Gaussian input, Z-matrix of N, CA and C with variables (Angstrom, degrees):
# hf/3-21g

backbone

0 1
 N
 C     1     B1
 C     2     B2     1     A1
 N     3     B3     2     A2     1     D1
 C     4     B4     3     A3     2     D2
 C     5     B5     4     A4     3     D3
 N     6     B6     5     A5     4     D4
 C     7     B7     6     A6     5     D5
 C     8     B8     7     A7     6     D6
 N     9     B9     8     A8     7     D7
 C    10    B10     9     A9     8     D8
 C    11    B11    10    A10     9     D9
 N    12    B12    11    A11    10    D10
 C    13    B13    12    A12    11    D11
 C    14    B14    13    A13    12    D12
 N    15    B15    14    A14    13    D13
 C    16    B16    15    A15    14    D14
 C    17    B17    16    A16    15    D15
 N    18    B18    17    A17    16    D16
 C    19    B19    18    A18    17    D17
 C    20    B20    19    A19    18    D18
 N    21    B21    20    A20    19    D19
 C    22    B22    21    A21    20    D20
 C    23    B23    22    A22    21    D21
 N    24    B24    23    A23    22    D22
 C    25    B25    24    A24    23    D23
 C    26    B26    25    A25    24    D24
 N    27    B27    26    A26    25    D25
 C    28    B28    27    A27    26    D26
 C    29    B29    28    A28    27    D27
 N    30    B30    29    A29    28    D28
 C    31    B31    30    A30    29    D29
 C    32    B32    31    A31    30    D30
 N    33    B33    32    A32    31    D31
 C    34    B34    33    A33    32    D32
 C    35    B35    34    A34    33    D33
 N    36    B36    35    A35    34    D34
 C    37    B37    36    A36    35    D35
 C    38    B38    37    A37    36    D36
 N    39    B39    38    A38    37    D37
 C    40    B40    39    A39    38    D38
 C    41    B41    40    A40    39    D39
 N    42    B42    41    A41    40    D40
 C    43    B43    42    A42    41    D41
 C    44    B44    43    A43    42    D42
 N    45    B45    44    A44    43    D43
 C    46    B46    45    A45    44    D44
 C    47    B47    46    A46    45    D45
 N    48    B48    47    A47    46    D46
 C    49    B49    48    A48    47    D47
 C    50    B50    49    A49    48    D48
 N    51    B51    50    A50    49    D49
 C    52    B52    51    A51    50    D50
 C    53    B53    52    A52    51    D51
 N    54    B54    53    A53    52    D52
 C    55    B55    54    A54    53    D53
 C    56    B56    55    A55    54    D54
 N    57    B57    56    A56    55    D55
 C    58    B58    57    A57    56    D56
 C    59    B59    58    A58    57    D57
 N    60    B60    59    A59    58    D58
 C    61    B61    60    A60    59    D59
 C    62    B62    61    A61    60    D60
 N    63    B63    62    A62    61    D61
 C    64    B64    63    A63    62    D62
 C    65    B65    64    A64    63    D63
 N    66    B66    65    A65    64    D64
 C    67    B67    66    A66    65    D65
 C    68    B68    67    A67    66    D66
 N    69    B69    68    A68    67    D67
 C    70    B70    69    A69    68    D68
 C    71    B71    70    A70    69    D69
 N    72    B72    71    A71    70    D70
 C    73    B73    72    A72    71    D71
 C    74    B74    73    A73    72    D72
 N    75    B75    74    A74    73    D73
 C    76    B76    75    A75    74    D74
 C    77    B77    76    A76    75    D75
 N    78    B78    77    A77    76    D76
 C    79    B79    78    A78    77    D77
 C    80    B80    79    A79    78    D78
 N    81    B81    80    A80    79    D79
 C    82    B82    81    A81    80    D80
 C    83    B83    82    A82    81    D81
 N    84    B84    83    A83    82    D82
 C    85    B85    84    A84    83    D83
 C    86    B86    85    A85    84    D84
 N    87    B87    86    A86    85    D85
 C    88    B88    87    A87    86    D86
 C    89    B89    88    A88    87    D87
 N    90    B90    89    A89    88    D88
 C    91    B91    90    A90    89    D89
 C    92    B92    91    A91    90    D90
 N    93    B93    92    A92    91    D91
 C    94    B94    93    A93    92    D92
 C    95    B95    94    A94    93    D93
 N    96    B96    95    A95    94    D94
 C    97    B97    96    A96    95    D95
 C    98    B98    97    A97    96    D96
 N    99    B99    98    A98    97    D97
 C   100   B100    99    A99    98    D98
 C   101   B101   100   A100    99    D99
 N   102   B102   101   A101   100   D100
 C   103   B103   102   A102   101   D101
 C   104   B104   103   A103   102   D102
 N   105   B105   104   A104   103   D103
 C   106   B106   105   A105   104   D104
 C   107   B107   106   A106   105   D105
 N   108   B108   107   A107   106   D106
 C   109   B109   108   A108   107   D107
 C   110   B110   109   A109   108   D108
 N   111   B111   110   A110   109   D109
 C   112   B112   111   A111   110   D110
 C   113   B113   112   A112   111   D111
 N   114   B114   113   A113   112   D112
 C   115   B115   114   A114   113   D113
 C   116   B116   115   A115   114   D114
 N   117   B117   116   A116   115   D115
 C   118   B118   117   A117   116   D116
 C   119   B119   118   A118   117   D117
 N   120   B120   119   A119   118   D118
 C   121   B121   120   A120   119   D119
 C   122   B122   121   A121   120   D120
 N   123   B123   122   A122   121   D121
 C   124   B124   123   A123   122   D122
 C   125   B125   124   A124   123   D123
 N   126   B126   125   A125   124   D124
 C   127   B127   126   A126   125   D125
 C   128   B128   127   A127   126   D126
 N   129   B129   128   A128   127   D127
 C   130   B130   129   A129   128   D128
 C   131   B131   130   A130   129   D129
 N   132   B132   131   A131   130   D130
 C   133   B133   132   A132   131   D131
 C   134   B134   133   A133   132   D132
 N   135   B135   134   A134   133   D133
 C   136   B136   135   A135   134   D134
 C   137   B137   136   A136   135   D135
 N   138   B138   137   A137   136   D136
 C   139   B139   138   A138   137   D137
 C   140   B140   139   A139   138   D138
 N   141   B141   140   A140   139   D139
 C   142   B142   141   A141   140   D140
 C   143   B143   142   A142   141   D141
 N   144   B144   143   A143   142   D142
 C   145   B145   144   A144   143   D143
 C   146   B146   145   A145   144   D144
 N   147   B147   146   A146   145   D145
 C   148   B148   147   A147   146   D146
 C   149   B149   148   A148   147   D147
 N   150   B150   149   A149   148   D148
 C   151   B151   150   A150   149   D149
 C   152   B152   151   A151   150   D150
 N   153   B153   152   A152   151   D151
 C   154   B154   153   A153   152   D152
 C   155   B155   154   A154   153   D153
 N   156   B156   155   A155   154   D154
 C   157   B157   156   A156   155   D155
 C   158   B158   157   A157   156   D156
 N   159   B159   158   A158   157   D157
 C   160   B160   159   A159   158   D158
 C   161   B161   160   A160   159   D159
 N   162   B162   161   A161   160   D160
 C   163   B163   162   A162   161   D161
 C   164   B164   163   A163   162   D162
 N   165   B165   164   A164   163   D163
 C   166   B166   165   A165   164   D164
 C   167   B167   166   A166   165   D165
 N   168   B168   167   A167   166   D166
 C   169   B169   168   A168   167   D167
 C   170   B170   169   A169   168   D168
 N   171   B171   170   A170   169   D169
 C   172   B172   171   A171   170   D170
 C   173   B173   172   A172   171   D171
 N   174   B174   173   A173   172   D172
 C   175   B175   174   A174   173   D173
 C   176   B176   175   A175   174   D174
 N   177   B177   176   A176   175   D175
 C   178   B178   177   A177   176   D176
 C   179   B179   178   A178   177   D177
 N   180   B180   179   A179   178   D178
 C   181   B181   180   A180   179   D179
 C   182   B182   181   A181   180   D180
 N   183   B183   182   A182   181   D181
 C   184   B184   183   A183   182   D182
 C   185   B185   184   A184   183   D183
 N   186   B186   185   A185   184   D184
 C   187   B187   186   A186   185   D185
 C   188   B188   187   A187   186   D186
 N   189   B189   188   A188   187   D187
 C   190   B190   189   A189   188   D188
 C   191   B191   190   A190   189   D189
 N   192   B192   191   A191   190   D190
 C   193   B193   192   A192   191   D191
 C   194   B194   193   A193   192   D192
 N   195   B195   194   A194   193   D193
 C   196   B196   195   A195   194   D194
 C   197   B197   196   A196   195   D195
 N   198   B198   197   A197   196   D196
 C   199   B199   198   A198   197   D197
 C   200   B200   199   A199   198   D198
 N   201   B201   200   A200   199   D199
 C   202   B202   201   A201   200   D200
 C   203   B203   202   A202   201   D201
 N   204   B204   203   A203   202   D202
 C   205   B205   204   A204   203   D203
 C   206   B206   205   A205   204   D204
 N   207   B207   206   A206   205   D205
 C   208   B208   207   A207   206   D206
 C   209   B209   208   A208   207   D207
 N   210   B210   209   A209   208   D208
 C   211   B211   210   A210   209   D209
 C   212   B212   211   A211   210   D210
 N   213   B213   212   A212   211   D211
 C   214   B214   213   A213   212   D212
 C   215   B215   214   A214   213   D213
 N   216   B216   215   A215   214   D214
 C   217   B217   216   A216   215   D215
 C   218   B218   217   A217   216   D216
 N   219   B219   218   A218   217   D217
 C   220   B220   219   A219   218   D218
 C   221   B221   220   A220   219   D219
 N   222   B222   221   A221   220   D220
 C   223   B223   222   A222   221   D221
 C   224   B224   223   A223   222   D222
 N   225   B225   224   A224   223   D223
 C   226   B226   225   A225   224   D224
 C   227   B227   226   A226   225   D225
 N   228   B228   227   A227   226   D226
 C   229   B229   228   A228   227   D227
 C   230   B230   229   A229   228   D228
 N   231   B231   230   A230   229   D229
 C   232   B232   231   A231   230   D230
 C   233   B233   232   A232   231   D231
 N   234   B234   233   A233   232   D232
 C   235   B235   234   A234   233   D233
 C   236   B236   235   A235   234   D234
 N   237   B237   236   A236   235   D235
 C   238   B238   237   A237   236   D236
 C   239   B239   238   A238   237   D237
 N   240   B240   239   A239   238   D238
 C   241   B241   240   A240   239   D239
 C   242   B242   241   A241   240   D240
 N   243   B243   242   A242   241   D241
 C   244   B244   243   A243   242   D242
 C   245   B245   244   A244   243   D243
 N   246   B246   245   A245   244   D244
 C   247   B247   246   A246   245   D245
 C   248   B248   247   A247   246   D246
 N   249   B249   248   A248   247   D247
 C   250   B250   249   A249   248   D248
 C   251   B251   250   A250   249   D249
 N   252   B252   251   A251   250   D250
 C   253   B253   252   A252   251   D251
 C   254   B254   253   A253   252   D252
 N   255   B255   254   A254   253   D253
 C   256   B256   255   A255   254   D254
 C   257   B257   256   A256   255   D255
 N   258   B258   257   A257   256   D256
 C   259   B259   258   A258   257   D257
 C   260   B260   259   A259   258   D258
 N   261   B261   260   A260   259   D259
 C   262   B262   261   A261   260   D260
 C   263   B263   262   A262   261   D261
 N   264   B264   263   A263   262   D262
 C   265   B265   264   A264   263   D263
 C   266   B266   265   A265   264   D264
 N   267   B267   266   A266   265   D265
 C   268   B268   267   A267   266   D266
 C   269   B269   268   A268   267   D267
 N   270   B270   269   A269   268   D268
 C   271   B271   270   A270   269   D269
 C   272   B272   271   A271   270   D270
 N   273   B273   272   A272   271   D271
 C   274   B274   273   A273   272   D272
 C   275   B275   274   A274   273   D273
 N   276   B276   275   A275   274   D274
 C   277   B277   276   A276   275   D275
 C   278   B278   277   A277   276   D276
 N   279   B279   278   A278   277   D277
 C   280   B280   279   A279   278   D278
 C   281   B281   280   A280   279   D279
 N   282   B282   281   A281   280   D280
 C   283   B283   282   A282   281   D281
 C   284   B284   283   A283   282   D282
 N   285   B285   284   A284   283   D283
 C   286   B286   285   A285   284   D284
 C   287   B287   286   A286   285   D285

   B1=1.4228
   B2=1.5619
   B3=1.3918
   B4=1.4007
   B5=1.4684
   B6=1.3097
   B7=1.4728
   B8=1.4432
   B9=1.3522
   B10=1.4053
   B11=1.5147
   B12=1.3111
   B13=1.5174
   B14=1.4501
   B15=1.2275
   B16=1.4859
   B17=1.5985
   B18=1.2461
   B19=1.5165
   B20=1.5448
   B21=1.2756
   B22=1.4845
   B23=1.5082
   B24=1.3423
   B25=1.5391
   B26=1.5347
   B27=1.3965
   B28=1.5105
   B29=1.5339
   B30=1.4404
   B31=1.5448
   B32=1.4453
   B33=1.3467
   B34=1.4328
   B35=1.6253
   B36=1.3008
   B37=1.3952
   B38=1.5342
   B39=1.3720
   B40=1.3753
   B41=1.5748
   B42=1.3595
   B43=1.4797
   B44=1.6231
   B45=1.2943
   B46=1.5082
   B47=1.4987
   B48=1.2774
   B49=1.5044
   B50=1.5930
   B51=1.3106
   B52=1.5400
   B53=1.5111
   B54=1.3218
   B55=1.5054
   B56=1.5724
   B57=1.3300
   B58=1.4711
   B59=1.5616
   B60=1.3168
   B61=1.4747
   B62=1.5325
   B63=1.2482
   B64=1.4790
   B65=1.5199
   B66=1.3237
   B67=1.5486
   B68=1.5012
   B69=1.3644
   B70=1.5136
   B71=1.5396
   B72=1.3880
   B73=1.3652
   B74=1.6171
   B75=1.3466
   B76=1.4429
   B77=1.6047
   B78=1.3296
   B79=1.5117
   B80=1.4935
   B81=1.2185
   B82=1.4816
   B83=1.4901
   B84=1.3770
   B85=1.4479
   B86=1.5323
   B87=1.3036
   B88=1.5030
   B89=1.4928
   B90=1.3189
   B91=1.4499
   B92=1.6172
   B93=1.3953
   B94=1.4343
   B95=1.4703
   B96=1.3614
   B97=1.4787
   B98=1.5637
   B99=1.3179
   B100=1.4119
   B101=1.6340
   B102=1.2085
   B103=1.4828
   B104=1.5492
   B105=1.3031
   B106=1.5046
   B107=1.4976
   B108=1.3055
   B109=1.4608
   B110=1.5368
   B111=1.3561
   B112=1.4543
   B113=1.5587
   B114=1.2828
   B115=1.4558
   B116=1.4818
   B117=1.2995
   B118=1.5221
   B119=1.4044
   B120=1.3763
   B121=1.4265
   B122=1.4794
   B123=1.2831
   B124=1.4387
   B125=1.6043
   B126=1.3221
   B127=1.4459
   B128=1.5839
   B129=1.2425
   B130=1.4534
   B131=1.6105
   B132=1.3855
   B133=1.4360
   B134=1.5866
   B135=1.3480
   B136=1.5489
   B137=1.4970
   B138=1.4229
   B139=1.3711
   B140=1.5715
   B141=1.2559
   B142=1.5640
   B143=1.4212
   B144=1.4404
   B145=1.4870
   B146=1.4824
   B147=1.3491
   B148=1.4286
   B149=1.6296
   B150=1.2526
   B151=1.4330
   B152=1.5539
   B153=1.2309
   B154=1.5265
   B155=1.5302
   B156=1.3828
   B157=1.4431
   B158=1.5835
   B159=1.3281
   B160=1.4994
   B161=1.4560
   B162=1.3801
   B163=1.3529
   B164=1.5166
   B165=1.3495
   B166=1.4952
   B167=1.4744
   B168=1.3462
   B169=1.4717
   B170=1.4497
   B171=1.3016
   B172=1.4727
   B173=1.5884
   B174=1.3774
   B175=1.5278
   B176=1.4128
   B177=1.3061
   B178=1.5464
   B179=1.5125
   B180=1.3642
   B181=1.3905
   B182=1.4198
   B183=1.3582
   B184=1.4731
   B185=1.7173
   B186=1.3556
   B187=1.4358
   B188=1.5129
   B189=1.3132
   B190=1.4725
   B191=1.5440
   B192=1.3857
   B193=1.5562
   B194=1.4771
   B195=1.2674
   B196=1.4511
   B197=1.5860
   B198=1.1834
   B199=1.4980
   B200=1.3807
   B201=1.3429
   B202=1.5112
   B203=1.5392
   B204=1.3134
   B205=1.4009
   B206=1.5249
   B207=1.3554
   B208=1.4248
   B209=1.5180
   B210=1.3663
   B211=1.4340
   B212=1.4867
   B213=1.2431
   B214=1.4434
   B215=1.5339
   B216=1.2890
   B217=1.5088
   B218=1.5648
   B219=1.2980
   B220=1.4494
   B221=1.5183
   B222=1.2808
   B223=1.5278
   B224=1.5270
   B225=1.2802
   B226=1.5362
   B227=1.4615
   B228=1.3485
   B229=1.4140
   B230=1.5593
   B231=1.2103
   B232=1.4349
   B233=1.4736
   B234=1.3674
   B235=1.3558
   B236=1.6398
   B237=1.4056
   B238=1.4014
   B239=1.6321
   B240=1.3507
   B241=1.4544
   B242=1.5009
   B243=1.2458
   B244=1.3884
   B245=1.5412
   B246=1.2717
   B247=1.4617
   B248=1.4690
   B249=1.3788
   B250=1.4047
   B251=1.5103
   B252=1.3631
   B253=1.4701
   B254=1.5265
   B255=1.3445
   B256=1.4909
   B257=1.5257
   B258=1.2956
   B259=1.4963
   B260=1.4943
   B261=1.2425
   B262=1.4862
   B263=1.4915
   B264=1.3052
   B265=1.3923
   B266=1.6242
   B267=1.3108
   B268=1.4057
   B269=1.4789
   B270=1.3103
   B271=1.4887
   B272=1.4963
   B273=1.3658
   B274=1.4381
   B275=1.5278
   B276=1.2939
   B277=1.4117
   B278=1.5166
   B279=1.2788
   B280=1.5272
   B281=1.4834
   B282=1.2888
   B283=1.4651
   B284=1.4940
   B285=1.3505
   B286=1.3830
   B287=1.5344
   A1=104.86
   A2=110.62
   A3=117.41
   A4=120.16
   A5=114.78
   A6=122.03
   A7=108.61
   A8=117.32
   A9=116.42
   A10=112.99
   A11=123.90
   A12=127.81
   A13=113.03
   A14=121.16
   A15=121.58
   A16=104.27
   A17=111.65
   A18=115.78
   A19=106.82
   A20=115.01
   A21=121.62
   A22=113.21
   A23=117.34
   A24=123.52
   A25=111.84
   A26=113.85
   A27=115.56
   A28=112.54
   A29=114.14
   A30=115.94
   A31=107.50
   A32=121.26
   A33=119.68
   A34=109.00
   A35=117.42
   A36=123.80
   A37=115.58
   A38=120.65
   A39=123.02
   A40=110.41
   A41=112.59
   A42=113.72
   A43=111.95
   A44=115.17
   A45=121.12
   A46=112.49
   A47=116.41
   A48=123.04
   A49=107.96
   A50=118.33
   A51=120.56
   A52=104.76
   A53=111.72
   A54=122.59
   A55=102.69
   A56=116.42
   A57=118.34
   A58=101.84
   A59=112.97
   A60=117.94
   A61=111.33
   A62=116.51
   A63=126.24
   A64=104.14
   A65=111.91
   A66=116.27
   A67=109.60
   A68=112.56
   A69=116.29
   A70=109.04
   A71=115.44
   A72=115.71
   A73=106.76
   A74=115.60
   A75=118.44
   A76=109.50
   A77=118.26
   A78=119.53
   A79=109.93
   A80=119.55
   A81=122.72
   A82=108.20
   A83=114.31
   A84=123.80
   A85=112.12
   A86=116.71
   A87=120.73
   A88=104.91
   A89=118.79
   A90=125.78
   A91=107.25
   A92=114.91
   A93=115.23
   A94=108.71
   A95=117.13
   A96=121.32
   A97=107.07
   A98=115.44
   A99=117.48
   A100=105.02
   A101=117.12
   A102=123.06
   A103=107.71
   A104=118.07
   A105=121.67
   A106=106.90
   A107=123.39
   A108=121.47
   A109=110.95
   A110=116.33
   A111=114.66
   A112=108.47
   A113=114.50
   A114=124.05
   A115=110.14
   A116=121.37
   A117=126.75
   A118=114.44
   A119=120.02
   A120=123.59
   A121=111.56
   A122=119.49
   A123=126.31
   A124=110.00
   A125=114.41
   A126=123.17
   A127=106.20
   A128=115.18
   A129=125.34
   A130=107.15
   A131=116.46
   A132=122.37
   A133=111.08
   A134=112.32
   A135=120.57
   A136=107.34
   A137=116.51
   A138=123.29
   A139=111.62
   A140=114.65
   A141=120.54
   A142=110.94
   A143=118.36
   A144=121.00
   A145=110.11
   A146=118.72
   A147=120.53
   A148=109.68
   A149=119.28
   A150=120.56
   A151=110.05
   A152=117.90
   A153=122.71
   A154=110.94
   A155=117.28
   A156=120.10
   A157=111.11
   A158=112.02
   A159=112.39
   A160=111.61
   A161=115.46
   A162=125.65
   A163=114.43
   A164=116.65
   A165=116.53
   A166=117.46
   A167=116.92
   A168=119.07
   A169=112.81
   A170=116.92
   A171=126.81
   A172=105.53
   A173=113.47
   A174=117.40
   A175=108.85
   A176=114.06
   A177=122.56
   A178=105.24
   A179=118.49
   A180=126.13
   A181=110.01
   A182=113.05
   A183=119.49
   A184=111.06
   A185=115.01
   A186=114.93
   A187=101.88
   A188=112.26
   A189=122.54
   A190=107.74
   A191=108.59
   A192=118.34
   A193=116.52
   A194=117.32
   A195=121.59
   A196=114.36
   A197=116.78
   A198=124.41
   A199=112.90
   A200=124.71
   A201=123.38
   A202=107.94
   A203=114.32
   A204=122.43
   A205=109.81
   A206=119.61
   A207=123.65
   A208=110.03
   A209=113.94
   A210=122.46
   A211=111.35
   A212=123.16
   A213=123.49
   A214=107.91
   A215=117.30
   A216=118.25
   A217=105.52
   A218=115.99
   A219=118.91
   A220=115.21
   A221=118.68
   A222=123.71
   A223=109.74
   A224=115.81
   A225=120.88
   A226=113.62
   A227=115.43
   A228=118.44
   A229=115.19
   A230=114.45
   A231=125.83
   A232=116.75
   A233=116.19
   A234=124.79
   A235=118.05
   A236=110.37
   A237=116.29
   A238=105.15
   A239=111.32
   A240=116.68
   A241=104.85
   A242=123.39
   A243=128.92
   A244=110.29
   A245=118.57
   A246=123.22
   A247=110.64
   A248=115.27
   A249=125.18
   A250=114.02
   A251=115.09
   A252=120.05
   A253=110.71
   A254=114.12
   A255=119.63
   A256=109.33
   A257=113.10
   A258=123.34
   A259=111.71
   A260=115.69
   A261=122.30
   A262=110.72
   A263=118.33
   A264=123.07
   A265=109.33
   A266=124.32
   A267=125.51
   A268=108.61
   A269=115.22
   A270=120.37
   A271=110.26
   A272=118.98
   A273=119.65
   A274=111.41
   A275=117.39
   A276=126.51
   A277=114.42
   A278=118.96
   A279=121.64
   A280=109.01
   A281=122.92
   A282=126.75
   A283=108.50
   A284=122.74
   A285=124.75
   A286=111.50
   D1=133.16
   D2=-179.81
   D3=-92.38
   D4=-8.94
   D5=178.56
   D6=-77.05
   D7=127.75
   D8=-175.93
   D9=-134.64
   D10=4.36
   D11=179.51
   D12=50.43
   D13=24.17
   D14=172.12
   D15=-86.24
   D16=169.47
   D17=178.76
   D18=-63.20
   D19=142.23
   D20=-179.41
   D21=-54.84
   D22=-34.70
   D23=-179.17
   D24=-65.83
   D25=-22.97
   D26=-176.89
   D27=-79.42
   D28=-9.42
   D29=-177.00
   D30=-109.26
   D31=-17.85
   D32=-171.95
   D33=-79.90
   D34=152.84
   D35=177.20
   D36=78.10
   D37=21.28
   D38=-177.19
   D39=-91.70
   D40=-4.98
   D41=177.34
   D42=86.28
   D43=1.82
   D44=174.34
   D45=-86.86
   D46=175.99
   D47=175.81
   D48=-91.58
   D49=41.15
   D50=-174.38
   D51=-85.23
   D52=145.52
   D53=170.36
   D54=-117.17
   D55=122.77
   D56=-175.96
   D57=-97.06
   D58=129.08
   D59=-174.71
   D60=-122.49
   D61=137.07
   D62=171.87
   D63=-117.18
   D64=110.75
   D65=-173.20
   D66=-119.20
   D67=118.38
   D68=174.00
   D69=-73.06
   D70=134.14
   D71=178.34
   D72=-134.25
   D73=171.89
   D74=-178.97
   D75=-64.43
   D76=-12.38
   D77=179.30
   D78=-120.11
   D79=32.81
   D80=172.62
   D81=108.39
   D82=-175.39
   D83=-176.34
   D84=-88.52
   D85=132.26
   D86=174.91
   D87=-104.17
   D88=133.49
   D89=176.26
   D90=-122.83
   D91=124.32
   D92=172.79
   D93=-174.59
   D94=175.35
   D95=-172.10
   D96=-118.66
   D97=146.39
   D98=177.36
   D99=-138.09
   D100=157.35
   D101=174.02
   D102=-64.90
   D103=141.68
   D104=-176.88
   D105=-64.64
   D106=-15.64
   D107=-177.94
   D108=-97.65
   D109=-2.19
   D110=177.95
   D111=-68.54
   D112=152.93
   D113=-174.74
   D114=-83.39
   D115=142.70
   D116=173.61
   D117=-44.00
   D118=-38.80
   D119=-178.05
   D120=-66.90
   D121=-36.14
   D122=177.54
   D123=-62.08
   D124=-43.69
   D125=-177.61
   D126=-63.82
   D127=-48.28
   D128=-177.72
   D129=-57.96
   D130=-53.34
   D131=-176.76
   D132=-56.18
   D133=-43.36
   D134=-174.58
   D135=-66.90
   D136=-46.13
   D137=-178.53
   D138=-61.98
   D139=-46.73
   D140=177.02
   D141=-55.95
   D142=-46.08
   D143=-177.23
   D144=-68.84
   D145=-43.29
   D146=-173.10
   D147=-73.34
   D148=-32.43
   D149=179.14
   D150=-90.97
   D151=5.29
   D152=174.37
   D153=60.11
   D154=38.69
   D155=176.14
   D156=-82.94
   D157=168.66
   D158=178.13
   D159=-75.80
   D160=117.21
   D161=-174.88
   D162=-66.32
   D163=-25.35
   D164=174.40
   D165=-77.87
   D166=-9.44
   D167=176.89
   D168=-79.76
   D169=156.51
   D170=178.85
   D171=-86.04
   D172=134.00
   D173=173.82
   D174=-129.55
   D175=153.25
   D176=179.24
   D177=-127.44
   D178=146.66
   D179=179.07
   D180=-113.86
   D181=131.90
   D182=-174.67
   D183=-124.21
   D184=140.58
   D185=170.39
   D186=-118.36
   D187=102.28
   D188=-171.70
   D189=72.14
   D190=-119.79
   D191=172.07
   D192=-93.31
   D193=-1.06
   D194=-174.49
   D195=-91.24
   D196=107.91
   D197=175.64
   D198=-61.27
   D199=113.99
   D200=179.89
   D201=-80.16
   D202=86.25
   D203=-179.15
   D204=-143.45
   D205=140.03
   D206=9.28
   D207=-80.61
   D208=159.05
   D209=-173.12
   D210=-78.67
   D211=-3.48
   D212=179.25
   D213=-89.99
   D214=6.97
   D215=-179.08
   D216=-94.34
   D217=155.78
   D218=173.95
   D219=-78.99
   D220=155.43
   D221=179.89
   D222=-51.72
   D223=-43.89
   D224=-178.87
   D225=-54.12
   D226=-34.31
   D227=-177.45
   D228=-71.78
   D229=-11.20
   D230=171.63
   D231=-95.94
   D232=3.43
   D233=-178.83
   D234=85.24
   D235=14.93
   D236=-177.86
   D237=-97.09
   D238=93.53
   D239=-179.05
   D240=-104.20
   D241=-165.92
   D242=-175.32
   D243=-53.33
   D244=125.20
   D245=-177.12
   D246=146.88
   D247=-171.42
   D248=-177.35
   D249=-115.91
   D250=129.80
   D251=-174.86
   D252=-133.74
   D253=147.27
   D254=173.69
   D255=-105.53
   D256=128.93
   D257=-178.22
   D258=-128.32
   D259=164.50
   D260=176.00
   D261=-123.41
   D262=134.10
   D263=176.40
   D264=-101.36
   D265=121.90
   D266=-172.27
   D267=-115.64
   D268=127.50
   D269=175.00
   D270=-76.52
   D271=125.57
   D272=177.16
   D273=-127.47
   D274=19.95
   D275=-179.09
   D276=-71.45
   D277=-176.72
   D278=-178.32
   D279=-74.38
   D280=-20.94
   D281=-174.11
   D282=-83.58
   D283=-1.61
   D284=-177.12
   D285=-82.34

C-alpha cells in the first residue's frame, strides 16, 4: 500500500513515479501517495477504506471540475504525473 498519511512534502522528490494526493472527502482530508500508473478506482477504494466511508456507496473523484472517469484509467492519463495534487471525492450513492 503506497498511502502513508505522511506530509506530502516527505514523499516528493524521491525519483519514483509517485503522485502525492490531498483529497477532500465527506469525512475529512486524506493525504497519501500513489504510483502515477495506479488506476482511479484503486485510489477511490483506498480513500474510502482509510476515511471509513460507506464502501457500498458510489464515489466520484474530481480534479477541479474534471471528473476522473472512467475509473479504470490510470492517474497519469488524466495528467497527474509526478507532483502534488488536490482532489475531491464526492459521494453519489443512494445514501446521499
